[in-house]
N, C-alpha and C positions, 0 to 999 in steps of 0.2 A: 577217412579214418577218424578225423576229429569228431564227426557227428556220432560215430559209433561209441567213442569214448564217452561223450556227453550223455548218450542214451543209457549206456550201461551204468554210468555213475548215478543216474537217477533211479534205476530199477534194482540194482544189486545191493544187498545188505552186507556190510562188513562190520564186525564188532570192533568198537574202539576200546583200546586198552591203555592204561597209563599207570605209572608208578609215581607220578608227580614231577618227574624229571624228563622222562622219555615217553612219548605217546605213539602208539600204533593206530593207524587209521586207514580208511579207504583211499586208494590212489585217485587223483583227479587230473583233469587236463592241464591245470596250472602247474603241475609237477614236471611237465615235459622238458623245459629248459634245464632244470637241475638234474634230471635223469641223463640228458645228453652230457652235462658237465661231469658227472661221476663216471659215465660209461666211457668217456674219451680220456680220462685221467690215466697217465702211464702205469700207475700201480694197479688200477682196475684192469687195464688191457693186458697186463702181465699175468695176473692171477685168476681172473674171472673169464668164463666162456661167453664172450660178447661178439656180435657181428662187428666187422671192421671193413670199411668205415661205418660210423654210427651217427645217425642223424635224427631229426625230429620224428620222421615216420617210423623209425625203429622204436623210439620211446613210446609213441602212441600204440604201436603194435604190442609192446610189452604191457602197457596198462590194460589193453583189451584182454590179453591173456590172463593177467592177474585177476581181473574182475570175473572173467568166465570161470576161472578155477573155483571161485566160491560158489558159483551157480551149479557146476557139475560135481562138486565135491572132490575134485582131483588135487586140490591144493589150497593152501591158505597163504595169501600174499598181502602184506601190509606196506603202506608208506610209513617211514619213520620220521617223527618230528622231534626236534630238540631246540630249545631256546626260541620257540615260535616259528621255526622254519623247517621245510622239508629237507632232510639230510641223507636219505637213503631208502633202501627197500630190504625187506626180509621175507623169506618164503619158507613154509613147511610144505614139502612136496610129497604127495602120496595120499591114497584114499583110505588106507587101513589103519591098523594099530601101530605100524612102524612108518615113520616119516623121515625125510632128509631135510636138514636145515641149510639154508644159504642166505648170505646177506652181502650187500654192497653199500659202502658209505661214501658220501661226498668228501673230498679232501679236507674241507674246513670243519668236519665233525670227528675226525680221527684222533685217537689218543686221549679221549675223554670218557671212556667207559660206556659209550653209547651202544655199541654192538652187544656188549655183555647184558646191559639192561633190556635191550630189545629182545634178545634171545630168551631171557628169563621170563619176560612177559608172555611171549608166544608159547613157550613150553608149559608154563602154568595154565594158560588157557586151553591148550591142546589136550593136556592130561586130565583136566577137570571137566571140560565141557564137550570134548570130542572123542573121549575114550582112547586117546593115543597113549600107548604104553612105552614106546621107545622112540627117541629122537636120535638120529645118526648125524654125525658131522664128519666131513672129510675135506681135506685141502691138499693142494699140490705141495710136495715136500719143499720147504724153504719159505712158505707163506707164513712168516713169523707173526704178522699182525693178526691173522685169523686164528693161529694157534694160541696167542695170548688171550684173545676174546673167548675162545672155547674153554680154555683152562679156567679163566676167571668166572665163567658162567656156571661151572659145576660139572662139566663133562668129565667122564673117566677116560683118560687117554689109553688107547688100546695098542696100536702097533703101527709100524711103518710097512706099507704095502708096495712091493715093487711092481712097476708097469701097471698102474691102477687107473690112471686118468689120461684123457686126451686133452692137451692144452696147446692152443696155437699150432695145431697140426702135428704135435709131437706126443708120444706116449711117455708119461712121466710117473715117477713114484709118488705115493701119497701118504699123508698122516691120517689116522682114523681115531674116532672117539665116539662115545655113546653116553646118553642120559636116559635114565629109566624113570617112569612115573613113580613118585615117592622119594626119589633122590633129592638131596638138598641142592642149594645154589651156591655153595662155597667150593673153592678148589679142592680137588681130591688128592692132590700131591703137592709137596713143597718144592716150589721152583726157586732155586737159589740163584739169584742174578744180582750181584753187587759190584760196586766200583769203589776203589780207594786208591790212595797215592802213597808212594814212598818218596824219598828225597829227590830221586831223579826220574822216576817212572810212574806211569799211570796204569793201574790194573782195572780192566773193563771187560765186558762181554765181547765175544767175537762178532765181527761185522763182515758183510760181504766184501768190502774193500780190502780185507785181509787176505783174500784167497790166493793171490799171486805170491805173496810173502809166505803163506803157509806151504804152497807148492815148493818154493825154493828151500824151505826148511826140511820138509819131508823127503825131498829128492836128494839132499846133500849126502855124500858118502858116509860122513860120520854119523848122521842120523840113521841111515839105513843099517848100520852095524847093529844097533840096538832096537830099532823099530822095525821088526820083521813083518812080513806079510803085506808089503806095500806094492802096488802095481809098478811095473817098469816097462815103458816110461810112465812117469807120474804126471798127469795133466792138471790144469787149473780146475777142470771139472771134478777130478778126484779130490782136490783140496776143498772145493765147495761142498762135496758130499761129506767130507770130514767135519766141516763146520756145521752143516745142517744136522748131522748125526748128534753132535754135541748139543745143539739147540734142543733137539727132541728129548734126549736122555736127561737133560737138565729139567725140562718141563715135567718129565715123568718122576722127578725127584731122585734120580739115580746118580747124577753127576753134577759137578759145578766146575766151570772153566773160566779162567781169566786170560785174556790177551795181555801180555806185558807190552806197553806202548811207550814210545818216547814222549815225554811231556811237551816237547816243543812242536812236533809235527804229527803226533799221534800215530807214528809209523810202528807197525807190528814188529816186535823184536823176539818174542818168545811166547810160550803157551804153558800155563800151569793148570793142571786139572786135579780134581778130587773125584774119584769114581768108586763104584761098588759101595755107595753110601748105604749104611745100615745102622739102625739105632743101637744095636748091640756091639757089633764089631768095628764100628766107626767108618772110616773111609781110607782108600788107598790113594796116595799122591803120586803124580807123575808129571813130567815136563819135557819140553824140547826147546831148542834155541836156534834162531836164524843164524846162518854162518857168520854174517858180518857183526853179530852181537857177541860172539864168543871172545873171551879175553877182556871184556869190559866190566866184569862183575855184575852183569845184569841179573842172573839168577842168584848170585851171592847176596844181592840186596833184596830181591823180591820174594824168593822162596821162603826164607824165615818169616817175612812179613805176612805171606799168605798162610803159613801155618798158624801164626798167632790170630789172624783174622778168622780162620776156620774155627778156632776155639772160642774166641770172644764174641764174634758176630753171627756165626752160623751154628753155634752151640754143638760143635762136634766134641765128642769125649775121647776119641782115640784116632790117631793117624798112623798108617803104615806106609812103608816104601820098600820096594824090592829092586835091587841093582845087580847086574852081572858083576862077577868078581873083578873083571878087567875094566869096568866102567868107573875109574877112579874119580872122575868129576862128579858123578851122581853120589858116590859114597861120601865124598867130601861135603857135598851140599847137605846130605842127610845129617851129618854130624854138626854142620854149622847151624842147623835149625834146632839142635838140641835132641835129635833123635838118637835112640840107643839100639845097638845091635842085639837082636834076641835069637839069632840062629842062622844057620846056613842050610839051604836046600841043595843037596849034592846033584850036580849035573842037571840043573833045572832051567838053565838059561841058554838060549840060542843067540850067539853073538856073531853075526855075519857068517853063519854056517858052522861055527865052532861051538860045541857044547861045553859049558862050564858051570861052576857053582853059582848059586843065586844067594846074595847076602840080604838078610831080612832086618829091617829097622822098624821101630815103633816109638810113639810118643803119646803119653796119656796126659790129658788136660789137668787132672787132679792129683798128679804124682810128681 
C-alpha cells in the first residue's frame, strides 16, 4: 500500500489552494500518522463514518482513494494544512454539478475556523473551475461542531431530516444545508448564542451534560401541566432531542435559548428561550425550571435579566409571553420583568387536560 501511495502521489495532479491561512493540497504518505490520529479521536469516531479499529493501512487506503478520485473525476479530496502542519482532510464527493462536502479535523486544529476556511476554498474552486452548481452538507443531528462550520461558511440551513444517516450501525436523524454557486461566504442566518451572568447565576447555551437535568425538568408533574405534548415516559434521549432541536433552531435564527446554571458548579437549573423570532413581531419568551430550583428565586432573578439582554444585546424590539390563567407563577414573572397585559385569548390554553383562558403579555424596547 505504501508503494501505491508513493506512486499515485507522483502521478496525480491536485490543485493547491490557499487563502494565506489555510492551504488545501495533495495528500502524501507523510500524512499517515496524523490521519490515524484524527480518525481515532473520540469526536471523530462519534460523528464520522470511519473503520474501527483504524490503523496505518486504513490511512494509506484512504489516501489512495483520495488520489484516485482526482484521476476518475468522482471526487475532489484535499489535505488541509494550517500553521505549517497537516490538520485534516476535506472532500467534495460527486462527479456532476451537485457534490457533497465532508471534512475531518485533527483535535489540535478545532475551534480556529479551519473547517470554514477549507470549505470556502473548496467551494470557490469547485464552482469556478469545475462547473459545480450546488454543494450539499449534512451531519448527524447533534454534531454541533460541523453545524457551526457550515453556518459560518455560508451554507443555507435547510431542515432536520428524520432517519437520514447510518452512523455506527444506527439510523439517525440529520441536519442538512446547501450552498449554491454565486452565494456568498457569510452566514445566511443570525445565530444568537450568548452568555452572561446575574448575581447568583450563569446564563449560557445548552450543553449535552444538561440532558439528564432537562429530562427531570420536563418529566416533573408541575412542568407537564403546562408543557403539553411530552412523551410519557420521558427519557434522556427525549431530553437530548429537545436540546439539539434548540441548537438547530438557534442556528436557523428562529430561537435563542439559555440554560440557567449555578455559578458554583454550572449545574442546570432552568431554561429560558426566545422563539418565533421575527424582525417585525419580535420574539415570544418561555421558560421552565428544574424542580429543585423552585422557590429559590431562580427565574425571578434571571428572567428580567434575559429580557433586558434581549433588548440591549440581541437588538429585539418586542417581546411577548403567553400564560395559562392558572399559571400564577408565569404571570408574576411576566409582570416582574415589566411586561404589560394586552389581552386574553378565551379558552386557548390546555393545562393538564383542562381548557382555560390564555393571558397575553408584551414589552416594547422603545416604550
